[in-house]
C-alpha positions in Angstrom: 94.4 95.0 57.9 93.1 92.7 60.4 95.5 92.0 63.7 95.7 89.1 66.2 93.5 91.0 68.6 90.5 91.1 65.8 90.4 87.5 66.2 87.8 86.0 68.2 89.9 83.8 71.5 88.4 80.6 72.5 87.5 79.9 76.1 90.4 78.4 78.2 90.3 75.9 80.8 92.8 75.4 83.7 93.3 73.2 86.7 94.3 76.0 88.9 93.7 79.9 87.9 95.9 82.4 89.7 94.5 85.9 89.8 97.2 88.3 90.8 100.9 87.8 90.0 102.6 89.2 93.3 104.6 87.2 95.0 101.8 85.1 96.8 100.6 84.8 93.4 103.3 83.6 91.9 104.4 81.3 94.3 100.8 79.6 94.3 101.2 79.3 90.5 104.6 77.7 90.7 103.2 75.4 93.5 100.5 74.3 92.0 102.5 73.6 88.6 105.1 71.8 90.2 102.3 69.4 91.6 100.8 68.5 88.1 98.4 71.2 87.8 97.9 73.0 84.4 98.1 76.7 85.7 97.2 80.3 84.0 98.6 83.0 86.2 97.0 86.7 85.4 98.8 89.8 86.4 97.7 93.3 85.0 101.0 94.6 84.4 103.9 93.6 82.1 105.9 91.7 85.2 105.6 89.9 88.2 105.8 90.8 92.0 103.6 92.9 92.7 104.8 94.9 95.8 108.0 93.3 95.7 108.9 94.6 92.2 106.1 97.2 91.5 105.9 98.7 94.8 109.8 98.1 95.4 109.8 97.4 99.3 113.4 96.1 98.4 113.6 93.9 101.3 112.5 90.5 103.0 111.6 90.7 106.7 111.5 88.3 109.2 112.8 84.8 108.3 113.5 83.8 111.8 112.7 84.5 115.2 114.9 86.9 117.3 116.7 84.0 118.5 117.9 82.5 114.9 115.2 79.7 114.7 114.0 79.7 111.0 110.5 79.9 110.2 109.8 81.0 106.5 111.9 78.6 103.9 110.7 76.5 101.2 109.8 78.5 98.0 110.7 81.8 99.6 114.2 80.8 100.1 114.3 79.6 96.8 113.6 83.2 95.4 116.3 84.7 97.4 119.1 81.8 96.2 117.7 82.9 92.4 118.4 86.3 93.3 121.7 85.6 94.6 122.5 84.1 91.4 122.4 87.0 89.7 124.0 89.3 92.2 120.5 90.7 93.4 120.1 90.2 96.7 122.5 90.5 99.8 122.9 88.2 103.0 120.4 87.7 105.6 121.2 90.4 108.0 119.9 91.6 111.4 119.3 95.3 112.1 117.4 97.2 115.0 114.4 98.8 114.2 113.4 102.5 115.1 111.4 101.0 117.8 114.8 99.2 119.5 113.7 95.7 118.4 115.7 93.3 116.0 115.1 91.7 113.0 116.3 89.6 110.3 116.0 91.0 106.6 117.1 90.2 103.1 117.7 93.3 100.8 117.4 92.7 97.2 117.2 94.7 93.8 113.4 94.7 92.6 114.4 94.8 89.1 116.4 91.8 89.1 113.6 89.9 91.0 111.3 90.3 87.6 113.9 88.1 86.4 113.8 85.5 89.0 110.3 85.3 89.1 110.2 85.0 85.3 112.6 82.1 85.6 110.5 80.2 88.1 107.1 80.4 86.2 108.8 79.5 82.6 110.6 76.5 84.6 107.5 75.1 86.1 105.3 75.5 82.8 103.1 78.0 84.2 101.2 80.3 81.5 101.5 83.8 82.4 98.6 86.2 81.2 100.5 89.4 81.6 98.8 92.9 80.9 95.6 91.2 81.8 92.8 92.8 83.8 90.0 91.2 85.6 86.9 92.3 83.8 84.1 89.9 85.9 83.4 86.5 87.3 80.7 84.1 86.8 79.8 82.2 90.0 76.9 79.3 90.8 76.0 77.6 93.6 79.3 77.8 96.0 81.4 77.7 92.9 83.3 80.1 90.6 82.5 79.2 86.9 84.3 81.8 84.9 86.7 84.6 84.8 86.7 86.8 82.3 89.9 88.8 81.4 90.0 92.2 79.4 93.5 91.8 77.4 95.4 93.3 74.6 93.8 90.6 72.5 90.4 91.2 73.7 88.4 89.3 76.3 89.7 86.2 77.4 87.4 83.5 79.4 89.0 81.4 81.8 87.2 78.1 83.2 88.9 77.1 86.3 88.4 74.0 88.4 90.2 76.3 91.6 90.5 79.6 91.4 93.0 81.3 93.9 92.9 84.8 94.6 96.1 86.5 94.9 94.9 90.0 94.0 95.8 91.9 97.1 92.5 93.6 97.1 90.7 89.8 96.4 89.2 91.7 93.3 88.1 88.3 91.8 86.1 86.8 95.4 84.6 90.3 95.2 83.2 90.2 92.0 82.1 86.6 92.9 80.2 87.7 95.7 82.4 86.8 98.5 81.9 87.5 102.1 84.3 90.2 103.9 85.2 91.3 107.5 85.0 94.7 108.8 87.0 96.9 110.5 86.7 97.2 114.1 84.9 100.3 115.6 88.2 102.1 116.5 90.3 100.3 113.4 91.2 102.1 110.2 93.0 100.7 107.4 96.7 100.7 107.1 98.1 103.5 105.0 100.0 103.1 101.6 103.8 104.1 100.8 105.3 105.5 98.0 108.6 103.5 97.9 111.4 106.0 96.1 115.2 105.3 95.3 117.8 107.6 96.7 121.4 107.9 95.8 124.4 107.8 95.7 124.7 107.4 99.6 127.7 107.2 101.6 127.0 104.4 103.6 129.8 104.5 105.8 128.5 107.6 107.2 124.6 106.5 106.9 125.2 103.3 108.7 127.1 104.8 111.3 124.4 107.0 112.4 122.8 105.6 115.9 119.2 104.9 116.3 118.9 107.8 118.8 120.6 110.0 115.9 118.4 108.6 113.4 115.3 109.0 115.8 115.9 113.0 116.4 116.6 113.6 112.4 113.4 111.7 111.7 111.3 113.4 114.2 112.8 116.7 113.0 111.5 116.0 109.7 108.1 115.1 110.4 107.8 118.3 112.7 109.2 120.4 109.9 106.5 118.9 107.5 109.4 117.6 105.1 108.8 113.9 106.0 105.1 112.1 106.1 106.1 109.6 108.7 108.9 109.9 111.1 111.2 107.4 109.8 114.4 107.0 107.7 114.0 103.7 107.1 116.0 102.3 104.0 117.1 99.2 102.5 120.2 99.1 100.2 120.0 98.5 96.7 122.8 95.7 95.9 123.8 97.1 92.5 124.2 100.7 93.3 125.3 103.3 95.9 121.4 104.1 96.2 118.7 102.6 98.6 115.0 102.3 98.4 113.0 104.5 101.4 110.0 103.7 103.0 109.1 107.3 104.5 105.7 108.2 103.0 102.2 107.8 104.8 99.0 107.7 102.4 95.6 107.1 104.1 93.4 105.5 101.6 91.3 102.7 100.6 92.7 101.6 97.7 90.0 100.0 96.2 88.2 103.4 95.9 90.0 104.2 92.1 89.8 108.2 92.8 91.7 107.5 96.4 93.9 105.6 94.8 95.0 108.0 91.9 95.0 110.8 94.5 97.5 108.4 96.3 99.8 107.8 93.6 100.4 111.6 93.1 100.5 112.7 96.5 103.1 109.8 96.9 105.3 111.3 94.5 105.3 114.7 96.0 106.0 113.3 99.5 108.8 110.9 98.0 110.1 114.3 96.4 109.9 116.4 99.8 111.6 113.7 101.7 114.2 113.4 99.1 115.1 117.1 99.6 115.2 116.6 103.5 117.6 113.7 103.2 120.0 115.6 101.1 119.9 118.6 103.2 120.0 117.2 107.0 120.9 113.8 106.8 124.5 112.7 106.9 125.7 110.5 104.4 123.2 111.9 102.0 124.4 115.2 101.1 125.4 114.2 97.1 122.1 112.0 96.6 119.1 112.9 94.4 116.0 111.1 94.3 116.5 108.4 91.4 113.3 106.6 91.0 109.6 106.1 92.0 108.2 102.7 92.7 105.7 101.8 89.7 102.9 102.2 92.1 102.1 102.7 96.0 102.6 99.8 97.8 99.2 98.9 99.7 99.3 97.4 103.3 95.5 96.5 103.7 92.4 96.7 101.8 90.1 93.4 102.0 90.0 90.6 104.2 88.2 87.6 103.1 85.7 85.7 105.8 87.0 82.4 105.8 86.3 79.4 107.6 88.8 80.6 110.2 89.5 84.1 111.1 93.0 84.5 112.4 93.3 86.7 115.5 96.1 88.7 117.3 95.3 86.6 120.5 95.8 83.2 118.4 99.5 84.5 117.3 100.7 85.8 120.4 99.8 83.1 122.6 100.5 81.1 120.0 97.9 78.8 119.2 99.0 75.4 117.7 96.6 74.8 114.7 96.1 71.1 113.6 96.2 72.3 109.9 99.1 74.8 109.8 100.2 75.5 106.5 102.9 78.2 107.2 104.7 80.0 110.4 105.8 83.3 111.2 107.7 85.7 113.5 107.1 89.2 112.3 105.6 91.3 114.8 102.2 93.3 115.0 103.2 96.2 112.9 100.0 98.7 112.6 101.0 101.8 110.4 98.4 104.3 111.9 96.4 106.6 109.4 97.5 109.6 111.0 100.6 110.9 112.9 104.5 110.2 112.4 105.1 106.7 114.5 103.7 103.0 114.8 101.9 100.6 116.8 103.8 97.8 117.5 103.8 94.8 119.6 106.8 92.8 119.9 107.2 89.0 120.4 109.6 86.9 122.5 112.9 86.0 121.2 112.2 82.3 120.0 108.4 83.1 119.5 106.8 82.1 116.2 103.1 81.7 115.1 100.9 79.6 112.7 98.8 80.3 109.7 95.9 77.7 109.3 94.6 76.1 106.1 91.2 77.2 107.0 92.1 81.0 106.8 92.6 80.4 103.2 89.2 79.2 102.6 86.7 81.8 102.2 82.9 80.9 103.2 80.6 79.8 100.6 83.1 78.9 97.7 83.7 75.4 97.2 86.4 75.7 94.6 88.4 78.7 95.6 91.2 79.8 97.9 93.1 83.3 99.2 96.5 83.8 99.6 98.6 87.1 100.4 97.1 89.9 102.4 93.9 89.2 101.9 93.4 85.6 103.9 91.0 85.4 106.6 92.6 87.5 109.5 91.4 90.4 111.6 92.8 93.6 111.2 95.6 93.1 114.0 96.6 89.9 112.9 97.1 90.7 109.4 99.2 93.6 110.8 101.9 90.5 111.5 101.3 88.0 108.6 101.0 90.5 105.4 104.8 90.6 105.3 106.2 89.2 102.0 108.3 86.5 103.2 105.0 85.0 105.0 102.8 85.6 101.9 105.3 83.6 100.0 104.9 80.9 102.5 101.0 81.3 102.1 101.0 81.3 98.5 103.0 78.3 98.2 100.4 76.4 100.5 97.7 77.8 98.5 98.9 76.9 95.3 100.0 73.1 97.0 96.3 73.1 98.0 94.6 73.6 94.9 96.9 71.4 93.0 95.3 68.4 95.1 92.0 69.4 94.9 92.0 69.9 91.2 93.5 66.0 91.1 90.1 64.8 92.1 87.9 63.3 89.5 84.6 64.7 90.4 83.9 68.1 91.4 86.5 70.1 93.3 86.0 70.6 97.2 89.0 72.9 98.7 87.4 73.0 102.1 87.8 68.9 102.1 91.4 68.7 100.6 93.2 66.3 103.2 95.4 68.3 105.8 97.7 65.7 106.6 98.5 65.3 103.1 98.4 69.1 102.3 100.9 69.3 105.1 103.2 66.4 104.0 103.6 68.0 100.6 104.6 71.4 102.0 107.1 69.6 104.4 108.7 67.5 101.5 109.1 70.7 99.4 111.1 72.2 102.2 108.6 74.8 104.2 108.5 75.3 107.7 105.1 74.9 109.7 106.2 76.0 112.9 
């Protein structure tokens, strides 16, 4: 008997094709659709959110400077508001990191975030293609002509006017022949993390632990081999007495399928060992059990595109006032080394924020493509600040808005030529922060 999957699928056409349904990609797709574009959003899983859902990071960090000035808003704030409507997010709170520095965050339930992103995509009229994997890309002279996807219904070909690559690993532009930045001589890819949910936790006791007590416990666990990094960092699940723990360390190149496969397995082993240590040694965790693994390891860094501008750590620390700024941030430079138990951490001043220029979203040599998320054009050090999810949502909103503006033109699309003043005005009108 013939099924739907046996029927040939006619090529699809879109003003904007977004490859990768993480937070950056979902914000890009929704922003483009809200600005009038016909949008297709491609995601390999059966849900959206990327590291925020599949990776179960469970907290959005650094919405404001240490002094309390807001630097991330717009659609990122809308995500939190919609989460609260479902009861799936807490209030903004300030916490003290293991380094002693203060940072604000919002804890959320990863499963509820899936619903929120579904709602936003549906409300905007975006066409989601879930369970769709990138097969290959056809690129001509400075343009992406077609993207082929492997789906349950067979191979689907999409012809986009603008391609926005938010796949994290920037797989689409890699297949299109884009150029990428290299690591420096003494630089290494940041390691991945397998998040895990543990509980129930007596939070009155766990939260009463001082920073010094947590440091002693985490160092002891690392030295005993029970913890892969010297940390007991956790985000509370709003729906339970559990928390999601970020305390594993997997030094891999996640574009290598064999290394990634090993990391998924090793990450679960690290989580199991860490959960046993929590139960045995950490006050408030005595009754807890490992409840769940994240769907995937959370990847911090792989490919970074070579763009019209390479954002540097010096530009963030100065900070440089970019005339084409399309997003802002205040997250510090936070590098997880490939080995050892600690962090390389460069804090910012109390009211320090920085900007991300539009040119860092535009890959060299392509006229109809953009990048958002952790693959933007930035040095290894700069990416260590701008990779976090709150900033990725802001950059995704900017990329989607720019893609819609570029697609409106009657002739050939020219993404590098998008009027920056018009783009910035549209972002401000939509509630974004640009400084």
